[in-house]
N, C-alpha and C positions, 0 to 999 in steps of 0.2 A: 382306535378313533377315527373320523371321517376323514378322508381324504380333502373336503374344503378347510379343514383347520391347517392343512400344511401351506405353507407361505416359502416357497425354495428361497428367496431372496433373502429370507429371516435365518436360515439356519447357518447355525455355527459349527455344530459337531454333531455327526450320527454314527450310529455303533451299531454294526452288522453283527448277527448272530448265525454262523454259517456262512460266513463271508467267503471261502474257498470255493462255493459254488460257481457252475459256470455261468449262472444267468445272475447270481449275486452279486459277483466280481466284477460283472459289465456296469451293474448299478452304481457302485461304490466306485468305479472308475469315472462313473461320469460326474458324481457328485465332488469326487476329488480335482476333478478338471475346473470343475465349477470353483473351486477354493473353499471347499468345506473343510473341516477338518475330518477325516475318517478313520474310525479304530474297528477292529472286531475279534470276533471268537471264531474258530473251526478246530474240529475234534483233532485233524492231523494235517501236519505240516505237510505241503506238498509243491512242485514246482509252481504252481500256479499262486500256493498265498506268500513262496520266496519272492516271488514277481513281485505282487504287492506291498512287501515288506522293502523292499529293493527300488519303489516308488514313493516311500515314505509313508505307509500305512503303517501303522503299529497291529500286531495279532499275537493274541494267546492261543493254548489249546488244552487248556485245563477250564471245565464248567467251573468258574469259581467268581463271586462277584468280589473278593479281594482282589482280582485283576482286572475287573472289568471297570470302567469309566461311569462317575454317579452325574458328570455335570454335561449331560445329552440331550439335544432338543429334540430328536427322533432316535427310534429303535427301529430298523429293519429287519427281520426272521423270514427264513425259508418256510415253507411247511414241514419240510423234512425232517424238521429240530423235532425232538420227542416231547410231548406235552409235561414231562417231569423235567424238564431241564432249567435249574436253578436259577441261572440267569434272566433266561425268560420271563420266568413268575415272578422274580424281584421287580421288574422294569412294569409288568402288568400289575402287580399286588400295589406298587406304587404309583400308579395314574400315569406314567411317562408316556408319550404318545407312541404307541406300538403300531405297527402296521406291516403287513407281509410284502414281500417284493412286486407281487403283481400290483397293488395299489400306487406303490411308489413309482413305479414303470408308469400306470395310469396319468398320474399326476404330472410326470416328465413332459408325456407324449400329447397331452389333453390340446394343445395348441398347435399342432405341428403335424404336415402333411405324411401319415403314416403307410408304410408296406408292410403287411405281416405275415411272416411264413408260417403256416400250420401244417402238422403233420406227424402221423405217428411216427415216419420215418421219412428222410429225406431233405427235412426242415431246413437243418444246420448248416447243409452242404448247399442249398437253395440260397438260404439268405446271406450264407458268405458271397459265393455267385454274386447273387445281385448287387449286394455291397460292394463289393470288388468293382463290379461295373460301373456302379455311378462314380465310383471312388477314381478310380485308372481312368476314366473317361474326362476326367474334368468336370462333370455333374454336379457331385458334390453330396453327402449324406452324411447323418449322424445312424450309427451302427451297434445296435445292442444283441450280440452273436452268440450263441450256445455251442460256439467251438473256438479252437484258435485259429486264425485264417494263417496261414503258413506263407503267405504274401508280407504281411504286418507283423505277426507274431504278437498279435493281440485279439479280444475279443471284444472291443469296444474301441471305437473311433469318435471323433466330434471335427462337426465342420459349421460354419454358419449361416448354412442353407437350412432352412427350416423343413428338411425331411429328414425322415426315420424310417429307417429298414429295421425291422423287430421279428426275430424268431418268438414265434406267437407258443407259447408250452400248454397243452392241454393238460400237465398234473395238474390236480387239483382244481379245473376249470380256469385255470390261471389268463388264460386267451380270451374269457369272457370279458374281461374288465378292456380289453383295448377298443379301440374308434378306429379300422382302418377305412383309408381311403382306396387302398388296393390290397386286395387279400387272396392268398396262394391256400390251397387247399393241395397238398402232394400226396396224401393217402390218410384212412381213416382206419387202420385194422386193430381192431380192441384191442387195447392194453389198459395197465393200472386199474385191473378190475379191481383191485384193494379198495381205491376208491369209488370207483362207477358201481361195483356189485355186478351189472349186466353188461351184456354188449349193445344193447339198444339205449342204454344211459349213454354211454360212450359217442354212441354215433348222434345221438340227439345233441350233445353239447358240441357237435362238430356244426350240427345244422344251425344252432344258435349262434355261434360264431359267424357264420356266413350272412346272418340276419345283423350283425354287429357293421358293414359294411355301411360307410355314410351313403346320403341321397346322392346321386351322380356318382357314385363308384363303381369300380369295377372287380368282381371274384373271376379267379381265373382257378380253375378246378380241372384237375388230370379226369382225363376220361374214363369212364368205368370205375369210378370211386365210390361208394353205396352212401352218398351226405346227398340230402335234396336241397339245394340251393332256397335261402328264403332273402335274396334279392333279387334286384329283375335284372339286371345286365350281367350275364357270365359268358366267359369264354373258356373254351374246354383243349385242353392239349393231349400229348401224345406222342411218344416216341416213334412210332411210324403210321398209325392209323389214320387215314385218309377222311375217316368221318369227324375228326378234331378239326376245330379252329386254327389251331397249330399242330405241326407236325414236320418231322426232321424226313428228308430224302437223301438219297447216294451216301448213307453210311459208310463209314470205309475205316477200317483200322489203320493205324498209323503211329507206328514207335511207341507202342503202349499205351497209345491214346485214339483218337479220332477224327477225323473228317467230314463233313457233311454239310447239307445246305438245309435251309429252314424256312417253311413256309409258313405266312400269318395272313390267315383270312387271304389268301390270292397273290400277296407281295412274298416276293421271291429272295431271301438274303443267300449267297453263294461264297464255296470256300471259306468254312467257317473250321477252326483247328482248336480242339481240346486236348491240352496234354494231360489227358488223367484217364486213368482206368475204370473199366464199367459201364456198360449200357445205361445203367439208372441214371449215371452222372451226365452223360449225354441228356437224359430226359429232365435232369436236374437242370442243366443249363439251359433247353429250351425255353421254360417257362422266365428263368432269368432275363434272358437276352430279348422274349418278347415283351416285357415290360420296359426294359430298357429303349426298344424302339414305341414304343407306347408314350414314353416321354422326351422322345423328338430327338435323342441319342445319335449321332451321326454313325453309318452303316461301320465305315472304317475302323473307327473309335471303338465302336462294340466289337467287334472282332481281334482288334490289336487287345483290347481288354481279354476277350476270351483266352486268347494266345499266349498271355501274359499269367494267367490265374494257375496259382502251383496248388492250391486244395487248402484242406481242412487238415490240420493236426486230429489223427487217428481216424479220418475218414480215406479206406482206400489208400493208404499214406507208405510210400516205397520207402522202407527203411535200408535193404539193401538191394540193388537191381542189378545183377550179374547174368552171363548167360549161363552158368552153371547153379547160380541160387539167388532167387527171388524172394524178400521177405518182407510181408505186407502187414500194416498193422491197424486196425479198424473196431471201431467202438458198437459195433454191430451185437445187439443184443437182445432182439426180437425176433422171432422165426422168419417174418417176410425179411427182415433187414439182412440175416445169415443167408437168405436164399439169393437174393439180389447179389452180396458180396460172392458166393460162390460160384454163381454162374458169372459173375464178372470176370472173375479169375479163371474161371474154366473155357470164356470166350476168347482170352487174351491169350493166354497159357495151355491149348488145348491138349499138346502131345507131353506135357509134365506133371509127374505126380503131385498133386496136391495134400499137403499135411494139415489140419485146421487145432488150433490148440484155443479153447473157447474155455470161457470162466462165464457160468450162469449169472444172472442178476437178479436177485430175489427170491427169495422162497415162494413167493405169491405167485409172480410171472412163471418159473419154471414147474409149480402146481400146473397151474391152468393151461400152460402150452408143452407140456412134456413131449405128447405125441408129435406137433407139431415140429419142435427141436428136434428129435429121434430121425423123423423122415429128411428134413431139411439137412442135418448133419451127414446124413447116409449118403449125400451126393458128392460130399471129399473121399479121396482112395484112404486118407487115415485120421482118426480123430485123437486127441489127446482133452480128458474134460478135467476142470480141476473143480474143486469145491464151490461151492455156490456162496457166491458173497453176499453178506445179508442185508447190506447198505442200514437204512432205517429201521430193519425188521429184526424180530426177534425168531430162533428156529423153528419149523411145522417137524410134529414128530412125523417121521415116513418121510418125509421130502428133502432129497439128497441126489447128486448128479449120477449115482448108480442106477436109479429109477429109468433116469432118460438112456443111459447105456445098455439097461436091460432089455430096451426097445429098439435096441439097432440092430443093424445086420451085426452077427457074431464075426470075430476075428478082426475089426478094424477100428476097435475103441479101446481105449485104456481111462482109467480113472486115477489120477496121478495128485498127490500134493504139491505146493509150488517146490518143495524140495526135490521131491523124484522127480521132480519134470526137469530141472536142471542136471540131476544124476543120469536121467535118460538122455538128455541133448549131448552129455558128454559123450556116453559109453554108447549108446545106440545109436542115436541121428546121425551124427556124424561122421560116425562110421563105413556108415549102410547107405547113404543116401547117393543116387545116382548123378556122380559128377560129367558123365558123358551128355546124356539129355537135359540133365540138370533137373531142379524141383521149385516147387513153390511151398512157402511155409507160410500162413496166415497165422494171425497172433489177434483174436477178436474177444472183445467185453466191454462193460460198462462198469466193473468196478477196479477194483486194484492191479489188475494185471496188467496195465502200463507200466509199472515197476521192473516188470519182467524183461522189457524190449532193450534195454540196455545190455544188461546180462545174457541175452541170447544173441545179440547180435554179436557180442563178443566172442562167443563160443563160434559164431558161423564164422566170422575172418578172419580166426586162427588156425 
């Protein structure tokens, strides 16, 4: 159905198909906050769906119309839902008002001042950083995040100010339905080739996104990203490259984080402290600070908010941080994300052995980037590969984790099931790791590998 048929004030009951997705749950929380009755389906029970239930949202986990409501005004679904989903087809066949999440977000934000952050990687952390700066400083905003803010333990919050900070997702070209007043492009390394088919199509979508910036708006683009802007006002940012309009100087390690100064078009903001690992996160914070400054937020309020930022769950998240053992959890699932993650770990803990436990995500992505995954994982000292997490996909013949392992240097990689991994943790890793020098263990992936965080943590603290 067309967006024009949706009148938010008239909605009484909305049903979400795929409500447990990080983006879907944020939209569900928005409508729930507006007083609309919300219910939904998801394939599996997760920590996030349990949180939604605790907030008063009904959720079931079986694709069965006997469990789904029929008295709904609107059905919102994620494109990750398979086309043969019986509930989705029931609502379509019976002519319910059925829309994608992207259409709902477009309606929600059509009359607000929108700051939209796009990028193959870096978008979730940058969006959360910016939303935090606006909230912590007292400026205020509504936030639709693609991750769980560690400061507020949520991916959505509401504010009376008519400003929305939105993670602009490129999957299924979702971000092309947004209307940014300020847009950010953090990166544009090709991904989702199951949707886009070619790298050229992927880049073209990002260029179209830059053209969505409203008249008089601004695009902040990372220097060197291969996207030709289709808007007139562009500011370039970089970690340290002085050819950019915005860049950091005097970057120094500071107790697992960084201190730095920031040059914004000749204006110098000094003594900024970020309590988060990874130089890529300094770069993410650079653009967040720049936008906060553009919004005329006071320097001291910005710097205080930066220092108070505790990160995003599953983005360079410290689970254990001791002299003898550091356990880091990260959502990295693209070769460039893994590269930034491993580089970040190595820069902070350069004397310690680094072991990476990685669960590849999607058969299509593993097939498209198997050489890149192998090269990046070779940067670690030791690697454990889990079987590929299929998500929405069916298996592809011949595409499995062993193919990535076979392209890596001999002797540093094992391919293990989850059960075998836990046995290895008990019988091998904890008995042989270097307690004197200390070691780093990194868990990475966008599948269900996060379910292993707590069991691995318990092995290590014992």
